[in-house]
N, C-alpha and C positions, 0 to 999 in steps of 0.2 A: 461529763465532767469536762468541765469548760478546759480551753486550748491555756488559757491561764494559768485554772488547778494544776494544771497538767505540767507546767515547764514548772510554776512551782515545787509543785512532787520532784521533776526532775531534777531541780538544784538542791533539794535536800538529798535526794537521793546519793546524786554525784558529791555533795559536802563530806559523805558522810563516807563515800569511799576513799574518797581523798585522804579526811583523815585518819581511816583506820592506816592506808597504804603510809604514811606520815610514820602513826605508830609502830606499825612493824619494820620499817628502816630502823626507826627510832630502837627501838627491842633489839635488834641485829647489832647493829651501831656499839650499843652498851654490850653486848656481850662476849663482843670482839675484843673489847677494849680492856676486859679480864684477865686477856692474858696476854704478855709481851711479845716482842717478834721473837725469842726462841724459845716461845712454846708454841708457838705456829709452825716451828719447822719439823721434820720427822728427825728422831737422833737414829744416827746410824752404827754409832761411834759402840765400842764395849762398855755396859754396865754390868758387876755382878748382879743385881737384883730385879734388872730392868729389861735384860737387855732378850729377848725371845730364842729361848731354843726348839730348833725343830726338828722331829724323828722322824725320820723317814727311809723306805731305803733308796740306795744309791741308783738304782738302774728298775726301770717297770715295764710290763709290757702294756703295748700300746689296748686302750680303752678298759685295762682290767682295773678292780674294784684294789685301792689299797689305803692304809693307812697313813694318813700324817698327825703327829700328835705335834703341839706346840703346848711350853708352860714356860710361864714366865721369871726371867730369873734365871740366867746361867749358870749362876754357881749355886744359888742359894731358889727357893720357891718367895715370890712376891708376896707379904703380907695381903690376907682379905679381911681388913678392918671395917668397922664403918667409917672411919673418919680419913681412910685413903686403901684403896681396891684396886683394879685392872676391873676398866669397865666395858672394854669387848678385846677378840681374839681375834684378827681379820688375817685371812689365808687368801696369797693370791699365786698366780702361774703369770711369771712377769708380770705386766702391769695389771693382767684383767684379774676382780676380785672374785673367788670362788666359793671360797664359805666366810661363817661368819656368825660369832658364836658372841653372846653378851652375856654380864654376868655381873652375880649380886653383891655383894659386903658381907661376911658371913659366912652364907652359906656356899658360894660357890667357892671353890680353889680356883688359881690359876692358871691352868691346865686343859685343853681338850683337846681329844680329838678327834680328827674329822678324815674321813671316807671319802675318798673322791676316785676318778680316772682320769686319767691325763690320753688328747691325740699326738702329741708332739713334746719333745723335752727343751727343758730351758732350766728358770730360775723359779724357785719354791721361796717365796716371803713372806714372814711373818710379820705382822705387826700388833702391837698392843699397845691401849690408852692405859695409864694408868690416870686418877683422878688430879692428882700433884702436877706430872706434866705434862710434855706433849705425848705423842708418841714415838715409841720405839721401831725400829727394825731391824729384821735380819735374812740372811736370805740363804739358801743352799741348791747346788744345783741338783740337776735331775735327770737322768736319760732316759729316754722311750726309746723301746728296740720290737720288730715287728712278731 
């Protein structure tokens, strides 16, 4: 292959890569604009249909497995319809994600039980994201004993 041919080949590859990067950046910008600023921030207030409800013991033994059940809807279960459902439920210990479940519309109830073990106490945080708003969060304190 001649040097001129190799240079032309490299220019084509660079042009394709630059075009793909611009396309990817544009797609990300388009997707971000679908949500107003209020939909980007996690809701921490109370809503009877959207606030996650955490059911877990107040105290657990260090390293012992225990169940944490998270249901979406503190007073009534969130619907699971094709047009409006909960995309996922994530469980955090303080700021570290420790479990996540993705849900399917119609076939999945917005209730998940995670089996976890902790080394230290802190806050269990549940984050759930429905299709028509940003995520909703709730938390509860948990103590770990030796």
